[in-house]
N, C-alpha and C positions, 0 to 999 in steps of 0.2 A: 617603757614596757607599754605593749599594746591595750588599751582599755576595753577592746571588743569581747564580747562574751566569749568564754571558751567552751565548746563544746566536745565530748568524749564521744567518740564511735567506735566499739570494740570490733575488730575484723579477725577474719580467718575461721578455719573448721566448716565452711559451707555458708557464711554469712555472705550474700553476695548483692546487697543492694547499699553498699556503705558509699560507693562514690556518687550515686544519684542524691543520696541522703546529705552527704558533704556538702554538695552542690547546692542543695537547697537551702542550707545553713548559711553559706557563703552569699548566697543572693539576699537572705534576710538581714545581712550585715553582721554576722557572728564570725568566730575563728575556730573552725571546726579542726580536730585531731584525729586521724584515723589512726588507730594503735592496735596491734595485734594482741588478741586476749593474753597471750602467755605475757606479753610485754607488760601489760597493764597488771597481771598478777603480781609481777616482778617488782613494777614500780606505783603501786595503789595510791601513792601521795599525788599521782595527777590527777585524781579525783578532786582534792583538796583546793585546785586553783580553778576548776571547771563550775560553770552555773547549769549546764544541761549535760544530763547522759543520756543517750539515744542506743537501743538493742534494734539495730535494723533488720530489715526482713532478708529472707532467704530460707535455706535449710539447714540450720546449724548443726552441724555433727550428725549430718544425714537423716536427721528426724528419726535416727534410732532410739527406740524405746518410746517413742511419741515426740510428736512436734514440740520442741523446747525443752525438753525434759533435761537432757543431758547439759545444756548449757545452763539450764537453772541451777542445777546439781552444782557446776563448777563454779557458777559467781555466788551460791550459797557458802560453800566449803572454802573457797580461796580468797573470795572478796567480801565476804558478808558484812564484816564488821565496817569496812570501808564505805560500802554501798548504804550500810545503816546510817553511818554519822552522815553520808551526803545528803539523805533523804532528811534526816532530823534538822539538819542546818538550813533548809528549805530549798535544796536544788531541785532542778526540773528533771523530769524521766519521761520519755517518749519511747513507746513501744510499737513497732509497724509489723503487721502480720506474724511471722515468726517472733519478732520482738514483744508481740501482744500476748503469744503464746507462752513466752517465757516469763514476762511479768505476771500472768495468771497463775503459772506453777510457783514462782516464789510468793505468792500471796499479797503482792504490792496493790492489785487491783482485785478487789474495791478496797479492800482494807488499809492501805497506805502504809505497811510495814511488812518486813520479812517474817512470814509466820505460816501458817497452815493455807493449803489452796482451798479456796472457796467457790471458783467457776472454774468449768473446763470448757476447752475449745475441741470438740468431737470432730470425727469426721463428716463432710458434707452429707445430708441428709440424701441426696440422690445419689451418693456413692463415688462421685467422680471429681477429680481436679476442675475447677472453674477458672476461666479467664475472660475477664470482659468489664463492663463499666457498669455502675451501681450509682444511684441517686441516693443522698443521705439527708435526712432530716434533722436538724440541729434542735436540742432541748435548749431555749433561752435562759430556763431555770437552773441549768446544771452549773456547779461550781467550777467547772472545768476552763483553765486558764487558756487552754491550747484553740479552744472555738468560740472565744468571746468575740460577738459583733456578728456571728454567723448566722444564717436562717437555713440555709442547705447548702450542698455540695456534690458536685459531680465527679467521681474520682475512680481509677481503675481496682477491680481486685482480682488476684490469681492467688488461689490456695485450693488446698484439699481437705483441710481440718480448720473450719472457721465456725462451726455450729455450736454456740455459745449455750451451754446448760449450767444449771445451777439447781439448788433446792427452792422450795417456795419461800421459807424463810429469808435467804438472801435475796430473792427476788423483790420480796417485800421492801426490803431496805432499798436496794437500787432504786425502786420506782419511789419511795418516800423521800430520799435524798437525792434524787435526781442524777445518780452516779452513773447513767447509760446517756453520754452527751449526744451520740449519734446513733441513728436507727436507719435500717432499710427502708426505702420510701419507694410507692410507686411514683414514676418519673411524671405521670400526669397529674396526679393529685397533690404529690409532696406527702401523703399520709404513710405511716409506717404499714408495712406489708409484711406477708409471710409466703407470698407467693414466689415462686422461681419465673424468671430470674432475676426480678427485682432485688430479692431476698435471694442471694446466691447459695446460701448452705441451710436454710430452714433455723437460723438461730432464733433462740426463744426471745419473745415478746422483741423479734426484729433488731435485737441489741446487734450493733455493729463496731462497738466501742465501749471501755469502761474508763472511769476515773475514779478517784480517790475524794474523800470528801473535802480535801484542801483545795483540790483541783489542780494540783502540780505533778500529779503522776497520770498518765493517759495512754491509753493502749488502743489501738484498732486494727481491724483486719486489712480495711483498704489500704492503698498506698498512696498518698497524698504528694511524696516526692518524685511520683511518674505523672504528676500535671502541674509541671512549674511555668510552662509555656504554652498559649491559647493553641498554638498547632500540634500540640500532644492529643488534644481532643479529636475523634475519629470524624467529626462533624464540624470540624472548626471553620471549614469554608462558607458553612450556611448558618452559623451562630452571630451573633452581635458581637462587635469586636470588643477585644478586652485586653487591658495592658498587662493581663500575666495570668499564668493557669491558676485554677480556684485553689489547687493543693497548697501553693505558697504560703497561702493567710496562716497554715497553721504553724509554719516556722516562722514566721513573722510576729506573731502572737507569743510565740516562746521564747523569743529573743528579747522583745519588750518586757516581757514580764521578769526575764532574768536580770535585765538592766534595773529594772525597779526594786529587784530585792537585794541589790548590793549595798 
């Protein structure tokens, strides 16, 4: 039996970044399983043998009723007990773009458990879908296991609903507990910014992603799985040579932490 970390990646119903996400985990040394959501609902025991659950990017259920809402409802109603048990035993959860929107609707970020929604990912402040590259400033004090050792990241974004909004009370908790591991930053200064296009959606406090207090659950709007090789960057010919794309570190950290918790 393989000792590699098993990664569960639900597919179907408009989730369309599963192939890139699975490839990222293969490069990181894991054993990804792409499984249709209906099959996972029929065989929830698959989660019991996994170390990481990933909600990949895309447009699940056509973003009907709001981005990630139907996907979150399906998970809560049909897999809630299994997902809750997975989180309680220390499994890692990663949500990218639409997956982050889904995690927010489930209450998994920033609260760390299935519950009421504390943050929203609203339509971009400029009112348009945005596709481009951003610089992320990484908070070294964050408990996030996925961003350990990182100071900054350059990664692509592509979304129409990424503007994080929340109450002043929740924002205070996020700041105090360093639950925003990554923030949109000015590429020249690496300082958080609210200015478009460095901040592509007008997100509150420049927040690009959130984790829970354990650091095992992480959601972010940018797409690290889309920067696995240096050649993915639009300026790769003029950049100092790197052995890999910057996004791959997110997946390597996840696999390392999942191995450590066995």
